[in-house]
Residue frames as qw, qx, qy, qz and C-alpha x, y, z in Angstrom:
[[0.584, 0.023, 0.811, -0.031, -5.35, -122.61, -11.40],
 [0.095, 0.139, -0.683, -0.710, -5.71, -123.63, -15.04],
 [0.548, 0.297, 0.505, -0.598, -9.40, -123.74, -16.07],
 [0.379, 0.326, -0.642, -0.582, -9.06, -125.36, -19.51],
 [0.878, -0.049, -0.127, -0.460, -11.35, -128.35, -20.28],
 [0.751, 0.228, -0.595, 0.174, -8.45, -130.81, -20.08],
 [0.165, 0.274, -0.654, 0.686, -7.36, -129.60, -16.66],
 [0.575, -0.209, 0.219, -0.760, -10.96, -129.49, -15.36],
 [0.886, 0.023, -0.369, -0.279, -11.45, -133.12, -16.32],
 [0.638, 0.181, -0.640, 0.387, -8.49, -134.10, -14.19],
 [0.169, -0.409, 0.432, -0.786, -9.78, -132.30, -11.08],
 [0.154, -0.217, -0.926, 0.267, -11.39, -134.07, -8.19],
 [0.212, -0.709, -0.611, -0.282, -14.94, -133.41, -7.07],
 [0.442, -0.693, -0.288, 0.492, -13.66, -131.38, -4.13],
 [0.320, -0.253, 0.238, 0.881, -11.59, -129.11, -6.36],
 [0.002, -0.413, -0.616, -0.671, -14.49, -128.64, -8.80],
 [0.325, -0.765, -0.555, 0.040, -16.76, -127.71, -5.91],
 [0.408, -0.574, -0.085, 0.705, -14.23, -125.10, -4.73],
 [0.205, 0.034, 0.446, 0.870, -14.08, -123.62, -8.25],
 [0.147, -0.613, -0.655, -0.417, -17.87, -123.38, -8.41],
 [0.397, -0.759, -0.407, 0.317, -17.99, -121.65, -5.03],
 [0.365, -0.368, 0.134, 0.844, -15.31, -119.15, -6.12],
 [0.078, 0.271, 0.575, 0.768, -17.23, -118.41, -9.34],
 [0.269, -0.722, -0.614, -0.172, -20.50, -117.91, -7.45],
 [0.432, -0.660, -0.236, 0.567, -18.76, -115.64, -4.96],
 [0.282, -0.132, 0.312, 0.898, -17.29, -113.56, -7.77],
 [0.073, -0.473, -0.634, -0.608, -20.70, -113.19, -9.49],
 [0.378, -0.758, -0.526, 0.071, -22.36, -112.25, -6.21],
 [0.454, -0.452, -0.094, 0.762, -19.65, -109.78, -5.26],
 [0.090, -0.131, 0.335, 0.928, -20.16, -107.76, -8.47],
 [0.472, 0.448, 0.479, -0.590, -23.93, -108.32, -8.66],
 [0.015, 0.228, -0.707, -0.669, -23.49, -109.63, -12.18],
 [0.024, 0.352, 0.920, 0.170, -26.64, -111.75, -12.34],
 [0.045, 0.713, 0.532, -0.454, -28.88, -109.01, -10.94],
 [0.043, 0.634, -0.181, -0.751, -27.55, -106.31, -13.23],
 [0.009, 0.102, -0.804, -0.586, -27.69, -108.45, -16.38],
 [0.045, 0.502, 0.864, -0.019, -31.24, -109.46, -15.59],
 [0.052, 0.725, 0.290, -0.623, -32.16, -105.80, -15.16],
 [0.075, 0.469, -0.465, -0.747, -30.73, -104.90, -18.59],
 [0.001, -0.106, -0.925, -0.364, -32.43, -107.92, -20.22],
 [0.095, 0.616, 0.721, -0.303, -35.78, -106.93, -18.73],
 [0.130, 0.712, 0.000, -0.690, -35.47, -103.45, -20.20],
 [0.012, -0.267, 0.745, 0.611, -34.39, -104.99, -23.50],
 [0.081, 0.344, 0.926, 0.134, -37.55, -107.09, -23.69],
 [0.109, 0.747, 0.485, -0.442, -39.71, -104.04, -22.96],
 [0.081, 0.712, -0.216, -0.663, -37.97, -101.63, -25.36],
 [0.785, 0.307, 0.516, 0.152, -37.26, -104.20, -28.12],
 [0.091, 0.807, -0.280, -0.511, -34.70, -102.04, -29.98],
 [0.817, 0.550, -0.153, -0.085, -33.40, -102.87, -33.46],
 [0.434, 0.574, -0.609, 0.334, -29.78, -102.83, -32.33],
 [0.840, -0.471, -0.250, -0.095, -29.95, -105.46, -29.62],
 [0.801, -0.128, -0.217, 0.543, -26.27, -105.66, -28.77],
 [0.206, 0.462, -0.071, 0.860, -25.84, -101.89, -28.95],
 [0.536, -0.638, -0.109, -0.542, -28.62, -101.58, -26.37],
 [0.891, -0.359, -0.225, 0.163, -26.97, -104.21, -24.17],
 [0.622, 0.173, -0.181, 0.742, -23.62, -102.43, -24.40],
 [0.073, -0.559, 0.027, -0.826, -25.19, -99.08, -23.48],
 [0.707, -0.579, -0.188, -0.360, -27.16, -100.62, -20.63],
 [0.883, -0.281, -0.199, 0.319, -24.14, -102.31, -19.08],
 [0.468, 0.482, -0.150, 0.725, -21.89, -99.28, -19.53],
 [0.340, -0.759, 0.049, -0.554, -23.46, -97.49, -16.57],
 [0.875, -0.484, 0.020, 0.010, -22.02, -100.19, -14.33],
 [0.743, 0.389, -0.216, 0.500, -18.46, -99.57, -15.57],
 [0.558, -0.557, -0.183, 0.588, -15.91, -98.18, -13.16],
 [0.165, 0.969, 0.029, -0.183, -15.16, -94.47, -13.73],
 [0.720, 0.551, -0.167, 0.387, -12.13, -93.60, -15.86],
 [0.637, -0.727, 0.043, 0.253, -9.12, -93.38, -13.55],
 [0.276, 0.872, -0.401, 0.053, -5.88, -91.51, -14.14],
 [0.975, -0.147, -0.004, 0.168, -3.20, -94.17, -14.24],
 [0.688, -0.189, 0.140, 0.686, -0.10, -92.26, -15.36],
 [0.196, 0.965, 0.032, -0.170, 1.18, -88.83, -16.36],
 [0.760, 0.061, 0.214, 0.610, 4.08, -88.50, -18.78],
 [0.062, 0.980, 0.018, -0.191, 5.89, -85.18, -19.24],
 [0.728, -0.061, 0.306, 0.611, 8.78, -84.34, -21.51],
 [0.012, -0.653, 0.124, 0.747, 10.28, -81.29, -23.26],
 [0.544, 0.449, 0.609, 0.363, 9.28, -80.55, -26.85],
 [0.109, -0.189, 0.187, 0.958, 8.91, -77.62, -29.25],
 [0.403, 0.611, 0.556, -0.394, 5.61, -75.99, -30.20],
 [0.579, 0.639, 0.422, 0.280, 4.60, -74.57, -33.57],
 [0.066, 0.994, -0.066, 0.062, 6.28, -71.24, -32.77],
 [0.666, 0.452, -0.433, 0.405, 9.62, -72.93, -32.14],
 [0.300, -0.671, 0.405, -0.544, 9.46, -72.36, -28.38],
 [0.335, 0.102, -0.900, 0.258, 10.67, -74.92, -25.87],
 [0.620, -0.336, 0.057, -0.706, 7.62, -76.17, -23.95],
 [0.249, -0.154, 0.914, -0.279, 6.45, -79.07, -21.80],
 [0.610, -0.034, -0.529, -0.590, 4.12, -81.74, -23.18],
 [0.407, -0.157, 0.749, -0.498, 1.90, -83.81, -20.88],
 [0.508, -0.031, -0.747, -0.429, 0.28, -87.12, -21.85],
 [0.561, -0.225, 0.468, -0.644, -2.62, -88.34, -19.69],
 [0.336, 0.045, -0.927, -0.161, -2.99, -92.12, -19.43],
 [0.602, -0.151, 0.273, -0.735, -6.43, -93.28, -18.33],
 [0.008, -0.001, -1.000, -0.013, -7.64, -96.76, -17.42],
 [0.580, 0.186, 0.191, -0.770, -11.21, -97.34, -18.58],
 [0.915, 0.209, -0.009, -0.346, -13.01, -100.57, -19.42],
 [0.882, -0.258, 0.332, 0.213, -9.89, -102.60, -18.56],
 [0.695, 0.484, 0.154, 0.508, -7.81, -100.67, -21.09],
 [0.366, -0.750, 0.010, 0.550, -5.06, -98.14, -20.40],
 [0.562, 0.459, 0.354, 0.590, -4.23, -95.61, -23.11],
 [0.187, -0.184, -0.036, 0.964, -3.34, -91.98, -23.77],
 [0.169, 0.721, 0.667, -0.074, -6.58, -90.02, -23.86],
 [0.171, 0.969, 0.128, 0.124, -5.32, -86.44, -24.21],
 [0.666, -0.056, -0.051, 0.742, -2.16, -84.34, -24.41],
 [0.012, -0.982, -0.185, -0.020, -1.45, -80.67, -23.74],
 [0.605, 0.328, -0.131, 0.713, 1.41, -78.19, -24.17],
 [0.342, -0.634, -0.313, 0.618, 2.50, -75.56, -21.68],
 [0.283, 0.909, 0.241, 0.190, 2.08, -71.93, -22.72],
 [0.538, -0.483, 0.113, 0.682, 5.27, -69.93, -23.28],
 [0.381, 0.911, 0.039, -0.153, 5.88, -66.80, -25.28],
 [0.781, 0.448, -0.127, 0.417, 8.98, -66.53, -27.49],
 [0.631, -0.514, -0.125, 0.568, 12.08, -65.56, -25.54],
 [0.396, 0.283, 0.233, 0.842, 12.91, -62.95, -28.19],
 [0.201, -0.770, -0.333, -0.505, 10.06, -60.84, -26.81],
 [0.652, -0.731, -0.161, 0.123, 11.63, -60.83, -23.33],
 [0.692, -0.233, 0.114, 0.674, 15.21, -60.00, -24.31],
 [0.118, 0.927, 0.038, -0.354, 16.23, -56.43, -25.03],
 [0.247, 0.744, -0.566, -0.256, 19.36, -57.56, -26.87],
 [0.840, 0.244, -0.468, -0.131, 20.76, -60.71, -28.39],
 [0.286, 0.391, -0.756, 0.440, 23.28, -61.26, -25.59],
 [0.458, -0.214, 0.522, -0.687, 20.42, -61.70, -23.11],
 [0.817, 0.087, -0.306, -0.481, 18.94, -64.66, -24.97],
 [0.576, 0.224, -0.772, 0.147, 21.36, -67.34, -23.83],
 [0.057, -0.102, 0.742, -0.661, 20.65, -66.90, -20.09],
 [0.638, 0.084, 0.152, -0.751, 16.93, -66.91, -20.86],
 [0.752, 0.209, -0.561, -0.277, 17.31, -70.15, -22.83],
 [0.349, 0.173, -0.838, 0.382, 19.07, -71.75, -19.88],
 [0.312, -0.021, 0.537, -0.784, 16.39, -70.58, -17.45],
 [0.742, 0.140, -0.149, -0.638, 13.66, -71.93, -19.73],
 [0.669, 0.192, -0.716, -0.047, 15.33, -75.35, -19.98],
 [0.116, 0.123, -0.789, 0.590, 15.77, -75.48, -16.21],
 [0.495, 0.046, 0.315, -0.808, 12.12, -74.56, -15.67],
 [0.778, 0.170, -0.380, -0.470, 10.93, -77.21, -18.14],
 [0.502, 0.187, -0.820, 0.202, 13.08, -79.86, -16.48],
 [0.106, -0.031, 0.688, -0.718, 11.68, -78.96, -13.07],
 [0.637, 0.104, 0.000, -0.764, 8.17, -78.95, -14.54],
 [0.732, 0.152, -0.620, -0.238, 8.60, -82.51, -15.84],
 [0.288, 0.119, -0.833, 0.457, 9.90, -83.64, -12.46],
 [0.353, 0.006, 0.449, -0.821, 6.87, -82.18, -10.70],
 [0.728, 0.135, -0.206, -0.640, 4.40, -83.83, -13.08],
 [0.755, 0.146, -0.635, -0.075, 5.93, -87.31, -13.10],
 [0.315, 0.114, -0.753, 0.566, 6.64, -87.16, -9.37],
 [0.083, 0.190, 0.653, -0.729, 4.45, -85.52, -6.71],
 [0.507, 0.196, -0.073, -0.836, 1.61, -84.52, -9.05],
 [0.602, 0.085, -0.723, -0.329, 1.27, -88.05, -10.43],
 [0.244, -0.066, -0.872, 0.420, 1.29, -89.42, -6.87],
 [0.241, 0.213, 0.438, -0.839, -1.56, -87.09, -5.91],
 [0.585, 0.303, -0.135, -0.740, -3.71, -87.66, -9.00],
 [0.238, 0.172, -0.936, -0.195, -3.13, -91.38, -9.50],
 [0.069, -0.322, -0.934, 0.141, -6.47, -93.21, -9.38],
 [0.208, 0.424, 0.301, -0.829, -8.54, -90.00, -9.50],
 [0.506, 0.607, 0.612, -0.009, -11.59, -89.81, -11.76],
 [0.367, 0.003, 0.355, 0.860, -10.45, -88.04, -14.94],
 [0.031, -0.615, -0.565, -0.548, -13.92, -86.56, -15.37],
 [0.406, -0.829, -0.353, 0.152, -14.01, -84.76, -12.00],
 [0.467, 0.583, -0.074, 0.660, -12.09, -81.62, -12.91],
 [0.326, -0.822, 0.094, -0.457, -12.87, -79.74, -9.69],
 [0.870, -0.473, 0.120, 0.069, -11.33, -82.49, -7.56],
 [0.804, 0.243, 0.049, 0.541, -8.27, -82.54, -9.79],
 [0.199, 0.735, -0.047, 0.647, -7.87, -78.76, -9.56],
 [0.595, -0.762, 0.082, -0.240, -8.21, -78.87, -5.76],
 [0.908, -0.244, 0.115, 0.320, -5.33, -81.34, -5.56],
 [0.604, 0.444, 0.069, 0.659, -3.25, -79.20, -7.91],
 [0.129, -0.856, 0.005, -0.500, -4.05, -76.07, -5.90],
 [0.761, -0.640, 0.107, 0.020, -2.78, -77.71, -2.71],
 [0.838, 0.025, 0.137, 0.527, 0.43, -78.66, -4.49],
 [0.315, 0.702, 0.075, 0.634, 0.80, -75.06, -5.75],
 [0.433, -0.853, 0.061, -0.286, 0.44, -73.78, -2.17],
 [0.872, -0.382, 0.143, 0.272, 3.17, -76.19, -1.07],
 [0.675, 0.357, 0.129, 0.632, 5.47, -74.94, -3.82],
 [0.016, 0.834, 0.036, 0.550, 4.79, -71.32, -2.88],
 [0.661, -0.741, 0.086, -0.080, 5.51, -72.04, 0.80],
 [0.871, -0.130, 0.153, 0.447, 8.78, -73.76, -0.07],
 [0.483, 0.551, 0.119, 0.670, 9.85, -70.88, -2.31],
 [0.247, -0.880, -0.015, -0.407, 8.94, -68.32, 0.36],
 [0.793, -0.581, 0.118, 0.137, 10.96, -70.17, 2.99],
 [0.789, 0.113, 0.164, 0.581, 13.93, -70.38, 0.64],
 [0.241, 0.739, 0.104, 0.620, 13.72, -66.65, -0.20],
 [0.472, -0.849, 0.043, -0.233, 13.53, -65.69, 3.47],
 [0.867, -0.350, 0.139, 0.327, 16.52, -67.89, 4.24],
 [0.630, 0.367, 0.153, 0.668, 18.54, -66.24, 1.44],
 [0.026, -0.843, -0.076, -0.531, 17.49, -62.77, 2.60],
 [0.678, -0.733, 0.051, -0.014, 18.47, -63.51, 6.19],
 [0.839, -0.134, 0.162, 0.502, 21.89, -64.72, 5.11],
 [0.464, 0.535, 0.179, 0.683, 22.45, -61.63, 2.95],
 [0.180, -0.840, -0.056, -0.508, 21.50, -59.13, 5.68],
 [0.795, -0.448, -0.243, 0.328, 23.80, -60.45, 8.41],
 [0.128, -0.975, 0.177, 0.044, 25.95, -57.80, 10.03],
 [0.643, 0.566, -0.435, 0.278, 29.63, -57.74, 9.12],
 [0.812, -0.571, -0.005, 0.123, 32.00, -59.22, 11.70],
 [0.130, 0.855, -0.491, 0.106, 35.45, -57.90, 12.42],
 [0.953, 0.016, -0.294, 0.076, 37.48, -61.10, 12.26],
 [0.442, 0.441, -0.495, 0.604, 40.54, -59.48, 13.86],
 [0.203, -0.336, 0.496, -0.774, 38.80, -58.32, 17.05],
 [0.173, -0.229, -0.957, 0.042, 36.00, -60.86, 16.97],
 [0.146, 0.453, 0.495, -0.727, 33.45, -58.10, 17.58],
 [0.350, 0.658, 0.632, 0.213, 30.46, -57.13, 15.51],
 [0.156, -0.121, 0.112, 0.974, 30.50, -53.86, 13.66],
 [0.237, 0.649, 0.691, -0.211, 26.91, -52.63, 13.85],
 [0.280, 0.550, 0.391, 0.682, 25.63, -50.24, 11.26],
 [0.125, -0.138, -0.285, 0.940, 25.53, -46.60, 12.34],
 [0.048, -0.676, -0.710, -0.192, 22.00, -45.44, 12.96],
 [0.056, 0.347, -0.045, 0.935, 21.12, -41.77, 13.06],
 [0.063, -0.422, -0.731, 0.532, 19.14, -40.60, 16.03],
 [0.143, 0.820, 0.549, 0.071, 16.13, -38.34, 15.80],
 [0.192, -0.875, 0.024, 0.445, 18.20, -35.24, 16.75],
 [0.389, -0.300, 0.587, 0.644, 20.80, -35.99, 14.09],
 [0.307, 0.481, 0.727, 0.383, 18.06, -36.27, 11.50],
 [0.007, 0.930, 0.348, -0.123, 16.58, -32.87, 12.49],
 [0.310, -0.723, 0.273, 0.554, 20.02, -31.20, 12.43],
 [0.413, 0.001, 0.695, 0.588, 20.67, -32.65, 8.99],
 [0.218, 0.719, 0.618, 0.229, 17.39, -31.25, 7.72],
 [0.132, -0.934, -0.112, 0.313, 18.23, -27.78, 9.17],
 [0.388, -0.478, 0.482, 0.623, 21.62, -27.83, 7.48],
 [0.359, 0.313, 0.730, 0.491, 20.02, -28.77, 4.20],
 [0.086, 0.881, 0.465, -0.005, 17.54, -25.89, 4.59],
 [0.248, -0.828, 0.130, 0.486, 20.35, -23.37, 5.23],
 [0.355, -0.268, 0.646, 0.620, 22.18, -24.56, 2.14],
 [0.451, 0.357, -0.223, -0.787, 19.03, -24.09, 0.07],
 [0.324, 0.056, -0.905, -0.270, 18.29, -27.74, -0.21],
 [0.701, -0.301, -0.061, -0.644, 14.94, -29.16, 0.71],
 [0.603, -0.322, 0.677, -0.272, 14.39, -32.06, 3.00],
 [0.059, 0.207, -0.919, -0.331, 15.00, -35.44, 1.44],
 [0.745, 0.071, -0.008, -0.664, 11.93, -37.16, 0.04],
 [0.421, -0.172, 0.889, -0.046, 11.48, -40.83, 0.65],
 [0.547, 0.252, -0.492, -0.629, 10.44, -42.61, -2.50],
 [0.721, -0.065, 0.607, -0.328, 8.22, -45.63, -1.95],
 [0.072, 0.297, -0.841, -0.446, 9.21, -48.39, -4.29],
 [0.783, 0.058, -0.212, -0.582, 6.60, -50.41, -6.11],
 [0.791, -0.239, 0.546, -0.137, 6.17, -54.01, -5.05],
 [0.012, -0.403, 0.804, 0.437, 8.29, -56.30, -7.21],
 [0.729, 0.115, -0.376, -0.560, 6.40, -58.51, -9.64],
 [0.844, -0.265, 0.394, -0.249, 5.42, -61.91, -8.33],
 [0.253, 0.529, -0.792, -0.171, 8.06, -64.49, -9.10],
 [0.940, -0.071, -0.006, -0.334, 6.84, -68.04, -9.58],
 [0.599, -0.469, 0.638, 0.117, 9.01, -71.00, -8.56],
 [0.235, 0.418, -0.744, -0.466, 10.73, -72.85, -11.41],
 [0.132, -0.070, -0.979, -0.139, 8.47, -75.55, -12.77],
 [0.299, 0.297, 0.564, -0.710, 5.22, -73.98, -11.55],
 [0.477, 0.258, -0.416, -0.730, 3.86, -74.33, -15.10],
 [0.149, -0.010, -0.988, -0.027, 3.24, -77.96, -14.17],
 [0.249, 0.344, 0.671, -0.608, 0.03, -76.91, -12.40],
 [0.471, 0.512, 0.008, -0.718, -1.62, -75.25, -15.41],
 [0.404, 0.364, -0.712, -0.445, -0.51, -77.69, -18.10],
 [0.031, -0.049, -0.987, 0.152, -1.60, -80.71, -16.03],
 [0.343, 0.429, 0.542, -0.636, -5.00, -79.17, -15.37],
 [0.469, 0.509, -0.266, -0.671, -5.42, -78.41, -19.07],
 [0.268, 0.250, -0.894, -0.256, -4.43, -81.92, -20.15],
 [0.076, 0.203, 0.929, -0.299, -6.82, -83.61, -17.71],
 [0.407, 0.486, 0.279, -0.721, -9.63, -81.25, -18.74],
 [0.459, 0.425, -0.547, -0.556, -9.09, -82.29, -22.36],
 [0.146, 0.077, -0.986, 0.002, -9.09, -85.93, -21.27],
 [0.267, 0.315, 0.718, -0.560, -12.40, -85.51, -19.46],
 [0.510, 0.508, -0.035, -0.693, -14.04, -84.01, -22.54],
 [0.374, 0.354, -0.776, -0.365, -12.65, -86.78, -24.75],
 [0.015, 0.046, 0.976, -0.214, -13.97, -89.50, -22.43],
 [0.360, 0.462, 0.553, -0.592, -17.43, -87.94, -22.40],
 [0.343, 0.299, 0.677, 0.579, -17.24, -87.41, -26.16],
 [0.047, 0.913, 0.397, -0.083, -18.47, -83.84, -25.77],
 [0.385, 0.740, -0.074, 0.547, -16.96, -80.47, -26.80],
 [0.483, 0.033, -0.491, 0.724, -14.48, -78.97, -24.39],
 [0.179, -0.300, 0.122, -0.929, -16.67, -75.96, -23.55],
 [0.734, -0.349, -0.327, -0.483, -19.56, -78.27, -22.62],
 [0.766, -0.153, -0.534, 0.323, -17.35, -80.33, -20.32],
 [0.253, 0.135, -0.358, 0.889, -16.11, -77.16, -18.60],
 [0.429, -0.342, -0.087, -0.832, -19.68, -75.93, -18.22],
 [0.816, -0.310, -0.445, -0.200, -20.76, -79.23, -16.67],
 [0.617, -0.043, -0.514, 0.594, -17.84, -79.08, -14.25],
 [0.026, 0.128, -0.238, 0.962, -19.03, -75.61, -13.22],
 [0.108, 0.449, 0.822, -0.334, -22.59, -76.94, -12.71],
 [0.308, 0.516, -0.003, -0.800, -23.92, -74.76, -15.52],
 [0.640, 0.393, 0.655, 0.077, -26.03, -75.88, -18.44],
 [0.090, 0.567, -0.359, -0.735, -24.91, -74.65, -21.84],
 [0.757, 0.416, 0.477, -0.166, -26.95, -75.64, -24.87],
 [0.661, 0.723, 0.048, 0.195, -24.95, -73.91, -27.58],
 [0.688, 0.040, -0.085, 0.719, -21.35, -72.89, -28.09],
 [0.177, -0.772, -0.215, 0.571, -20.63, -69.42, -26.65],
 [0.511, 0.753, 0.240, 0.337, -20.77, -66.79, -29.37],
 [0.537, -0.001, -0.119, 0.835, -17.83, -64.34, -29.50],
 [0.070, -0.819, -0.349, 0.451, -18.43, -60.86, -28.16],
 [0.411, 0.237, 0.376, 0.796, -18.34, -58.56, -31.17],
 [0.052, 0.627, 0.291, -0.721, -19.21, -54.88, -30.97],
 [0.512, 0.615, 0.525, 0.289, -21.15, -53.87, -34.11]]
């Protein structure tokens, strides 16, 4: 309903009464009168020089916490010329939504991973695929999980990201097991329709083989235990780290404190000075 003076003059007494009741209900719902009176009482006692600055500071404690409203992710290039993912964190605070912080994913130059020039092109394609998947994760399921969360509560944000990382790992493990099962199926003789099982040596055959090797001057075969393959992360898993870093920067910017202090406060530790580098004299 229009509340301009002209429209109010044309309202009936009943409609004006309803507007007054709605206004009183709104003030009571948010405890506006009580909270303003509390700040004014402190103002009269303290009597600061900057009256309106004191009022602004006093009312700020009643503001709603800064909430993550949106995450934007897109491919870009860092200062080293590497393809990376950039994340922008949009936060709604004091009825205003804006970008508070941005962060880049960490990638080393592909030239350090390739042994020859011909290997670079496949690596470039893999990197682009991973960045595309990373952007999809951030603007999709990660944004759904973190939307509305307090940007200053880093531990809660990291818990949500950790759960998403576990889901990604479980999906990748299931996919790998499915591929391995399909690759290890026994060959089928299509002409007879019977399976051709692999020939397995019995224990006696193995002993006879070792005796023959001994007679020929050859020692028994030594089984070499292979090292575990390096852990392979699913494509786009960089979304976890870069999102956590961007939100951590946003939390420090909202508090207007250095990043190390914000991290220390999130870890429930008090740090008075910046950490000095460890240098051996």
